[in-house]
C-alpha positions as CSV (number, residue, x, y, z in Angstrom):
1,X,86.6,128.7,104.3
2,X,89.4,126.4,105.4
3,X,88.7,123.9,102.7
4,X,88.6,126.6,100.0
5,X,92.0,127.9,101.2
6,X,93.5,124.5,101.3
7,X,92.3,123.8,97.8
8,X,93.8,127.1,96.6
9,X,97.2,126.3,98.2
10,X,97.3,122.8,96.8
11,X,96.4,124.1,93.4
12,X,99.4,126.4,93.2
13,X,102.1,125.5,90.7
14,X,105.6,125.0,92.2
15,X,106.7,128.3,90.9
16,X,103.6,130.1,92.3
17,X,104.1,128.4,95.7
18,X,107.7,129.7,95.8
19,X,106.6,133.1,94.9
20,X,103.8,133.2,97.5
21,X,106.2,132.0,100.2
22,X,108.7,134.7,99.4
23,X,111.4,132.3,98.2
24,X,111.9,134.2,95.0
25,X,112.5,137.6,96.7
26,X,115.9,139.1,96.2
27,X,116.7,139.1,99.9
28,X,115.4,135.6,100.7
29,X,117.6,134.3,103.5
30,X,117.8,130.7,102.2
31,X,118.7,131.6,98.6
32,X,122.0,129.7,98.7
33,X,120.3,126.6,99.8
34,X,117.7,126.8,97.1
35,X,120.3,127.5,94.4
36,X,122.8,124.9,95.4
37,X,120.8,122.1,97.0
38,X,117.3,122.0,95.7
39,X,116.4,121.0,92.2
40,X,114.9,123.9,90.1
41,X,111.2,124.1,89.9
């Protein structure tokens, strides 16, 4: 089961990974860092 979960996570697109991690939520606490520091994905 662990291998299947790992493959699923590694297969996520950058946008999907951000969505699953909650980084795209309106109230995300590190939004300023993502918008001003990280390159868009």
